TORNU-886274 format. One record per residue (C-alpha): residue in one letter; x, y, z. Coordinates in pm, whole numbers, m for minus. Layout:
! TORNU-886274
(milo 'A',(X,Y,Z))
...
//
This chain:
! TORNU-886274
(milo 'M',(16573,m21594,m3439))
(milo 'R',(16547,m21602,m3060))
(milo 'E',(16166,m21591,m3078))
(milo 'I',(16141,m21899,m3300))
(milo 'E',(16398,m22083,m3088))
(milo 'N',(16195,m22014,m2774))
(milo 'K',(15883,m22138,m2952))
(milo 'L',(16056,m22461,m3052))
(milo 'W',(16199,m22517,m2703))
(milo 'D',(15853,m22468,m2553))
(milo 'K',(15712,m22721,m2797))
(milo 'A',(15989,m22966,m2709))
(milo 'R',(15912,m22932,m2338))
(milo 'K',(15542,m22984,m2397))
(milo 'Y',(15557,m23296,m2613))
(milo 'I',(15875,m23479,m2509))
(milo 'K',(15736,m23499,m2157))
(milo 'I',(15463,m23730,m2293))
(milo 'L',(15729,m23984,m2387))
(milo 'E',(15785,m24053,m2017))
(milo 'I',(15517,m24323,m2056))
(milo 'V',(15713,m24507,m2327))
(milo 'P',(15875,m24827,m2193))
(milo 'F',(16249,m24892,m2220))
(milo 'V',(16341,m24532,m2308))
(milo 'R',(16663,m24420,m2141))
(milo 'M',(16714,m24081,m2303))
(milo 'V',(16533,m23843,m2534))
(milo 'S',(16735,m23538,m2632))
(milo 'V',(16705,m23248,m2873))
(milo 'C',(16991,m23229,m3123))
(milo 'N',(17103,m23069,m3451))
(milo 'N',(17006,m22709,m3539))
(milo 'L',(16791,m22630,m3238))
(milo 'A',(17057,m22759,m2998))
(milo 'F',(17324,m22571,m3197))
(milo 'G',(17132,m22242,m3166))
(milo 'L',(17080,m22228,m3543))
(milo 'A',(16705,m22287,m3573))
(milo 'D',(16483,m22076,m3799))
(milo 'E',(16119,m22070,m3912))
(milo 'K',(16173,m22373,m4137))
(milo 'S',(16344,m22587,m3874))
(milo 'D',(16208,m22907,m3732))
(milo 'I',(16290,m23050,m3387))
(milo 'D',(16539,m23335,m3419))
(milo 'L',(16538,m23600,m3148))
(milo 'F',(16804,m23852,m3051))
(milo 'I',(16663,m24146,m2855))
(milo 'I',(16852,m24409,m2653))
(milo 'T',(16667,m24728,m2563))
(milo 'K',(16743,m25029,m2353))
(milo 'S',(16912,m25315,m2533))
(milo 'K',(16683,m25550,m2729))
(milo 'R',(16393,m25305,m2722))
(milo 'L',(16496,m25060,m2996))
(milo 'F',(16214,m25143,m3238))
(milo 'L',(15949,m25157,m2970))
(milo 'V',(16047,m24809,m2850))
(milo 'R',(16052,m24668,m3203))
(milo 'T',(15701,m24803,m3261))
(milo 'F',(15569,m24654,m2937))
(milo 'V',(15728,m24312,m3000))
(milo 'T',(15609,m24300,m3361))
(milo 'L',(15253,m24394,m3265))
(milo 'V',(15241,m24132,m2989))
(milo 'F',(15368,m23848,m3208))
(milo 'N',(15152,m23956,m3502))
(milo 'F',(14846,m23954,m3277))
(milo 'L',(14936,m23606,m3153))
(milo 'G',(14993,m23486,m3509))
(milo 'V',(15343,m23351,m3444))
(milo 'R',(15570,m23602,m3624))
(milo 'R',(15761,m23489,m3930))
(milo 'H',(15668,m23681,m4244))
(milo 'G',(15630,m23610,m4614))
(milo 'N',(15605,m23235,m4671))
(milo 'K',(15500,m23171,m4311))
(milo 'I',(15835,m23062,m4173))
(milo 'H',(15842,m22718,m4013))
(milo 'Q',(15831,m22718,m3632))
(milo 'R',(15750,m23090,m3618))
(milo 'F',(15950,m23367,m3449))
(milo 'C',(16201,m23558,m3659))
(milo 'L',(16237,m23916,m3529))
(milo 'S',(16539,m24013,m3733))
(milo 'F',(16800,m24143,m3488))
(milo 'F',(16751,m24429,m3241))
(milo 'V',(17022,m24639,m3074))
(milo 'D',(17013,m24893,m2795))
(milo 'D',(17250,m24867,m2499))
(milo 'S',(17487,m25132,m2637))
(milo 'V',(17616,m24901,m2916))
(milo 'L',(17677,m24566,m2750))
(milo 'D',(18023,m24532,m2908))
(milo 'L',(17934,m24339,m3224))
(milo 'S',(18288,m24346,m3365))
(milo 'K',(18170,m24648,m3563))
(milo 'V',(17952,m24422,m3779))
(milo 'A',(18194,m24126,m3791))
(milo 'I',(18356,m24002,m4108))
(milo 'D',(18720,m23891,m4123))
(milo 'N',(18775,m23582,m3904))
(milo 'D',(18407,m23575,m3811))
(milo 'I',(18388,m23240,m3633))
(milo 'Y',(18013,m23220,m3697))
(milo 'L',(17948,m23545,m3507))
(milo 'A',(18182,m23435,m3229))
(milo 'Y',(17989,m23112,m3174))
(milo 'W',(17658,m23294,m3222))
(milo 'I',(17741,m23529,m2932))
(milo 'K',(17846,m23242,m2707))
(milo 'S',(17534,m23041,m2787))
(milo 'Q',(17274,m23300,m2686))
(milo 'V',(17003,m23148,m2465))
(milo 'P',(16835,m23434,m2275))
(milo 'F',(16477,m23389,m2159))
(milo 'I',(16431,m23750,m2052))
(milo 'N',(16746,m23900,m1905))
(milo 'D',(16807,m24179,m1656))
(milo 'G',(17177,m24092,m1637))
(milo 'V',(17283,m24260,m1962))
(milo 'S',(17388,m23921,m2104))
(milo 'M',(17709,m23940,m1902))
(milo 'Q',(17780,m24285,m2042))
(milo 'L',(17726,m24144,m2391))
(milo 'L',(17990,m23878,m2328))
(milo 'K',(18229,m24128,m2172))
(milo 'D',(18197,m24371,m2462))
(milo 'N',(18266,m24089,m2707))
(milo 'E',(18569,m23930,m2548))
(milo 'W',(18741,m23973,m2884))
(milo 'A',(18552,m23655,m2982))
(milo 'K',(18733,m23439,m2724))
(milo 'K',(19032,m23399,m2954))
(milo 'H',(18823,m23179,m3185))
(milo 'F',(18764,m22913,m2915))
(milo 'E',(18984,m22615,m2837))
(milo 'D',(18921,m22681,m2468))
(milo 'E',(18864,m23053,m2412))
(milo 'N',(18667,m22978,m2095))
(milo 'D',(18412,m22797,m2312))
(milo 'F',(18304,m23138,m2441))
(milo 'Y',(18119,m23193,m2112))
(milo 'I',(17934,m22861,m2107))
(milo 'R',(17583,m22849,m2254))
(milo 'S',(17522,m22558,m2491))
(milo 'N',(17172,m22520,m2346))
(milo 'E',(17106,m22542,m1973))
(milo 'I',(16774,m22725,m1968))
(milo 'L',(16717,m22966,m1684))
(milo 'P',(16585,m23316,m1768))
(milo 'I',(16227,m23393,m1672))
(milo 'Y',(16272,m23766,m1635))
(milo 'K',(16052,m23930,m1371))
(milo 'K',(16195,m24261,m1267))
(milo 'H',(15871,m24390,m1117))
(milo 'N',(15624,m24306,m1394))
(milo 'F',(15335,m24550,m1349))
(milo 'W',(15256,m24613,m1715))
(milo 'K',(15621,m24659,m1808))
(milo 'R',(15662,m24921,m1534))
(milo 'F',(15334,m25086,m1637))
(milo 'F',(15433,m25118,m2004))
(milo 'E',(15782,m25239,m1911))
(milo 'F',(15626,m25509,m1694))
(milo 'I',(15402,m25621,m1984))
(milo 'F',(15679,m25619,m2246))
(milo 'S',(15975,m25739,m2037))
(milo 'G',(15941,m26113,m2092))
(milo 'F',(15826,m26343,m2369))
(milo 'L',(15564,m26103,m2504))
(milo 'G',(15823,m25827,m2532))
(milo 'N',(16076,m26056,m2699))
(milo 'I',(15834,m26181,m2963))
(milo 'T',(15695,m25832,m3023))
(milo 'E',(16045,m25690,m3064))
(milo 'K',(16135,m25969,m3307))
(milo 'L',(15829,m25909,m3525))
(milo 'L',(15870,m25530,m3522))
(milo 'K',(16240,m25560,m3606))
(milo 'K',(16172,m25784,m3906))
(milo 'W',(15903,m25550,m4036))
(milo 'Q',(16089,m25223,m3975))
(milo 'I',(16424,m25337,m4115))
(milo 'K',(16260,m25463,m4433))
(milo 'R',(16059,m25143,m4473))
(milo 'A',(16355,m24916,m4395))
(milo 'S',(16588,m25107,m4628))
(milo 'N',(16344,m25070,m4916))
(milo 'K',(16319,m24696,m4854))
(milo 'A',(16697,m24661,m4828))
(milo 'K',(16736,m24803,m5179))
(milo 'L',(16546,m24502,m5312))
(milo 'V',(16788,m24252,m5156))
(milo 'H',(17067,m24140,m5389))
(milo 'E',(17311,m24054,m5109))
(milo 'N',(17276,m24297,m4819))
(milo 'S',(17591,m24229,m4615))
(milo 'G',(17369,m24093,m4337))
(milo 'I',(17156,m24405,m4319))
(milo 'V',(17229,m24690,m4079))
(milo 'I',(16992,m24983,m4039))
(milo 'S',(17096,m25252,m3791))
(milo 'D',(16974,m25449,m3490))
(milo 'H',(17105,m25178,m3257))
(milo 'M',(17083,m24852,m3453))
(milo 'L',(16834,m24681,m3681))
(milo 'K',(16968,m24360,m3837))
(milo 'F',(16775,m24200,m4120))
(milo 'H',(16956,m23885,m4227))
(milo 'N',(16877,m23880,m4597))
(milo 'V',(17092,m23569,m4634))
(milo 'D',(17425,m23624,m4460))
(milo 'R',(17571,m23277,m4394))
(milo 'R',(17895,m23387,m4236))
(milo 'E',(18125,m23363,m4541))
(milo 'Y',(17977,m23025,m4627))
(milo 'F',(18022,m22907,m4269))
(milo 'K',(18382,m23030,m4260))
(milo 'D',(18468,m22856,m4589))
(milo 'L',(18299,m22534,m4475))
(milo 'W',(18491,m22545,m4148))
(milo 'T',(18824,m22604,m4324))
(milo 'K',(18768,m22313,m4562))
(milo 'K',(18677,m22074,m4280))
(milo 'Y',(18895,m22193,m3990))
(milo 'G',(19159,m22425,m4132))
(milo 'D',(19302,m22643,m3856))
(milo 'L',(19145,m22448,m3569))
(milo 'K',(18945,m22655,m3324))
(milo 'I',(18583,m22625,m3211))
(milo 'N',(18442,m22368,m2978))
(milo 'D',(18083,m22241,m2955))
(milo 'E',(18164,m21899,m3100))
(milo 'R',(18313,m22045,m3417))
(milo 'I',(18017,m22279,m3463))
(milo 'L',(17768,m21992,m3443))
(milo 'K',(17972,m21782,m3688))
(milo 'L',(18019,m22067,m3931))
(milo 'Y',(17684,m22011,m4104))
(milo 'S',(17681,m21631,m4070))
//
C-alpha cells in the first residue's frame, strides 16, 4: 500500500506543479482516499481547486485543457492513477456547511485532510470558514493538523500566471467567463439528469461538484456501526475500512 501511495504522491507533485501557470487559481489540493492514506492500485488522484471569484469556469477550462493535453485526466473508463477534476469552488463559498448532510463526519475529515500543493494562503481561510467541523473531532485542535506534511509549491510570481491574469482580468475575462459558464452549466446539468443518485452533484455559479457516487451516508452509517458516538481521530479513520 505504501508503495502505491508514494507513486501517487510523486505523480501529484509532478503534474500539479504545472497548474502554477493557470490564472486565478488560489489553491490546488489532493483530497479523498490519497489524502486519507487509503489509496490502492485502483485509486485516482482527487483534486479540490479554489479559484478567485468570478473566474470559476475559466479556471476549470484551463485545468481541464492542461490535464487533457498531458493525458492524465480521469474520464470514461480511464480512472486508475489519473487526476479527478470533480470539485471546484470560488473563494466566495468556502463555507462548505451549505453542502453538508446531517452529521457529516466524512466532510469534516475531508476538509481537515486537504493537502495543498498550490496555495496562496487561502487554505487557512478554508479552515476558518469551516470551524463548524471541529465538533466532530476528538481533539478540536486536530482539525488544523494536516494528515500529510507536504509543503506547498506555490510560486507567487509565476510569469505565465501573471500574464494570463493580465489578459483575462478585464472585459475579455468577463465575457469569456460568461460564455464558459453558460456552456458548462448547460452541459453539466444535462449530464446530471442521467445520474440516478445526484446528492453529490452541485452545479452553481460558484461551485461545481461532480461526485456521482456520494459516499457520505455510507461512511456515516459505517462509522456509527463501528464507533457509535465516538468522535474522529486519525487512528479510527484508518481502521474504519480494515
